[in-house]
N, C-alpha and C positions, 0 to 999 in steps of 0.2 A: 392456326387450330391451337386449342388450349390444351394443357396437359391431360385434362379429364375427358375430352372429346375422344370418342372411338377412332381408332385408326382406319384410314381408307384402305379396304382390302386390295391386295396387289393382284392384278390380273394374272392367271396362270400361263406360263410359255407355251408356245405350240409344241405339239408332240409329233406332227407331221415332218417330213424331209422339208429342210430349207433350201431353196433353190436360189443360185448365185448367177446373175447375169454379168458378164465381162463387158465393160464398155471401153477399155483403153484403146483397142484398135481403132475405134471410131472417135468418142468423146475426148479420149486423151491426145491420140496423135495429131488431130486437128489443132491444138494448141501448141504444138511444136514447132521451132523454127526449122528443124532439119527435117529433110525429106528421106524417109525410110525407104530404101529400095524394095520394088516390088517383090525380088525373090526373096528378101529377108522377111518381108510383111507375110508372105505366104507361109514360110518355114515357121515363124513365130506363132501364126494363128494356128497352124497344125499342131504346133507344140500344147497350145491351150485347149485344144479340142479333146485331148486326152486326159484331162485333169479334172473331169467332173462336172463341168458347168452345165447348167441346163440351157443356157442361152448365151451367144457370143454377138455382139454387135460388132459386125466386120468392118462396115465402111459407111459412106455417105453419098448418096446420089444427087447431091447439091452441084451447081456449076463448077466444073474444076477450077476456074478462075476465081471463084469465091473462097475455096478452100484448096490451095495447091497441094497440101501434104496428103490429099485422098484423091489425087487426079487420076489414079490408076484403079478405081473403084470396080469397073467391070472385069478387069483382068483378075484383081484380088479374088473377087467372088467367085468367078468361074474355076480358078485353079486351086482353091482350098479343097483340102480332103475333107469329105463330109462324114462325120461319126454319127451313127444311129442314136436317137434320143437329144442330140444337141440341136436347138433352133438357130439358124444362122439369119439374123435379121441385119437390117440396114436402115439408116434414117432416109426418108423419102420425102422431099419438100413439096411435091406437086405431081400432076399427072404426067408431065415428061419425065421427071425422076422415077416415077413409078414404070413406065414403060421400059426405061433402061434397066431398073431392078429386076423386072420380070424376065427381061432377056438374059440376065446374068444369073438367073436361077436362085434368088432370094426365097426364104422360108416365109418371111414376114415383112410388111412394112411397118416401120416406127415412124409415126407422125408426129410432128412437135408443133405446138403453139403455147402461148403464155397465159395463165390466168390473170395477169397483169396486163392492162390495156397499154401502160407506159412501156413495159419491157417488151411487149409483143411489137410494138412500133420500132423500138429501137434496135431489136434483135432481127425481125423478120421484115420490116418496112411495110408493114399490113396492119390494118385495124383487125381486131379481134372478128368480126363480122367476116372481114374478106378472107381471114385465114380459115375460119369454120367452113367458108364456101369451097375454098380449094381443097381443104382436107376431105370434105364431104365427097367431092368428086374423086378423090385420089382414093378413098375408101371403097367407093364402087368399082373402081378399076380393079383393086385388089380382090374384092369379091368375086368379080366376073372371071378372075383368074384363079379363084379357088384358093386363095392365100388368106393367111391371118392378119389381122390389124391391131397393133397396139398404139395407144395415144401417149405421148410423153407431155404432161402439163407442167410447163416450166413455172417458177416463182409460186408454187401452191402454197408454201409456208412463209411467203414474204418477198416484196420487191425491193431491190436497193434504192429505187427512185421513188416509189409510192408509199413504202412502209408495209404495214400488214395488208394481206389480201383478205377480205371476209370469207369466212368458211362457207357460207352460203353461196358465194360466186363460185368457188371451187366446185362445190356439189354440183351447181347448176351446169358448168362445163361438163363436168363427168357424166351427168345425166343425159346431155345432148349428145355425146359421143356414144354413150350405151344406146341411145335411140337409134344411132346408125347402124348397129350390130357389131360394133367392135369387140374383139376377144379381150383386150386388157388395157388397162390404164396405169401409167406410172405417175405416181405423186412425187414431183421434183423439187427438192430444196436447193435450187439452181445456184444460190450465192451464199449458202451456208447461213441462213438467218433462222433456221428452225431451232426451238427448243424443245426438250423431251415432252413437258405438259402439253403443249400444242400438238405435237406429233401424236401421242396418245389419244387425244380428242378428235382430231381431224380423221386419222386413220381408222378409228372406231366408228365414227359417223358415217364414212364412205362406204366401209365394209357392210355395215348394216343396211344402208340404203341401196347398194348395188352388189347383192350377194353372188350374182352370176358372173361378175366380172373378175379376171385375174389381176388383183391389184399388186403393184410392185412399188416399192419405196427407193428413192435416189437420194442420198445426201451427200453433202459436201463437208468437210472438216475445217471449214475457214476459221471458226472460232473455237475449235477444240471439243465440239458436242457431237461429233459424228458417231462415235460409239455410243453415247447415251442415247441418242436419237435412234439408232439401230435397236436397241434395247427397248425403247418405247414402241417402236413399232412392232416388235414382236409381242408385246403385251397387248397390242391391239390386234392380234391374230395375223398379222402380215407374215407370209411365208416366202416373199419372192423380194430380192432385194439387187439393184445395180451396184457395181463396184468396179474399181478401176486398177489393175494391176499396178503396184507401186506408189497409188495414190496420184497418178498424174491427171490433168485435166484443170477445167476452170470455166469461168465465163468472160468474154471480152468486153462484157457491159457492166461489170460490176468491179471496180478496181479494188484490188486485194483479197479477191475472191479465190482462194487457194483451190487445190483440187478435190476430186472426188473422194469418198472414203476409200482406203486402200483394201483391195481384195484380201490381202495377207492378213490385215487388221480385223476385218469382219470374220474371216474364217477362225482365226485365233480367238475372238470373242464367243463364237457359236460353239467352239470346242470347250471352251472354259465353262461354259453353261451347260454342256453335256448335251446339245441339241443335235440333231441328225443332220449332218453336212458333210457328204462323202467326198472331200478334197483334201488331198494331203499336203501339208504345209511345206514340205521339203521340196517336193515338185513345183510348187507355186514360187518357192524362192528361186529354184533354177530357172523358171521362166521369166522372172523379175530380174535375174542377172543378165539373161539374155536382151531384155528390154533396154537395161541400163547401158549395156554395150552398144546397143543399136543408137540410142541418143545421145551417148557421151556424155552423161552428167548423173549424178547422183539422183536416187528416188526418195520422196518424203515418207514413204511407209514406216511406221513406228517398228512394227515387227521386223522390217527388213533391216532396221538399224540394231535393235536389241535382241531379236530371236524370241521365240516362245518362252513363256515363264517357266516352263518345265525344263528348258535346256540348262544343263549344270555346266558350270566354267571350271577350269582346272585350278587346284590350289595353288596359293603363292609359293614360290620356289623355297622360301624358308619357313613354310609353315609347320613342318615335323620340329624344326629346332625351337620355334616358337612355342609350339606346343610343349615340348620337354621342359623348357625354361618355365613356363606358367605351372606345370604340374610340380616342378621342383619348389617354387615359391609357395605353392599351396601346401606341400607337404611339411616345409619348414615353419608352417604357422604364420 
């Protein structure tokens, strides 16, 4: 843009409440080598339930052999304390997983397929047509049980093997799932390939095309653009975001793809922007400390390391002496 060209107007940020969906109990823990004991999982999720989340992804009803870290899915889902106003969702891969999820009293099915044909085959071992057929049957099962359905569309912002995924292809898959009567769709930056301009364009387009869908944005901070992408999605009018406490998680089919945007970092950004997000950072920090102890390693969250920008640090021990010497030199001219 030339210096004399008019500036592009900056879209206003949402005035409505911003909803955070915690994905660490599923998306995060499935990538960890350690098995968190069931009692500890339940206690930690109960801690999360008190922090103001709109939704918590509790577990996954895939085969226990495929994801051993979540082999206690039924027990965890049955034992957690349900807080009014919090949606307790789980990843459901197929009808068999859906039957298990219904029996365990989930509130919502979270279905997953990829906007990238290559990633879908690598990740799910199915073509996109096969995935859509399976998820159509699973959606009908949820609807018969009176449960909500959300579809997480992986690689909506790019595939690590194919490269860019055409926006028209993403929009087509969203429309196809909307035609099934699902309540929500999550646009997932599965491997951290999104950039803010792309996020603004795609999220704005999908929101305009599907005004009845509850749209969620799901970002990874692989290349340091997680916060910028959240801001761009806010400009597009998105008010629902997935995030992972401590920033844990990743994708096994994208080497180097680091974790999800950290819940603490997203909440900190929202609070800096003055947006409505009813989540206390201090309590999130306490829940992150619990998680760190359970996993036995540090967490990548930036706010977890540095604290919020408004936290004051103590003065250096010799500050008063330094000040007096400086003032004395100033007075002496």
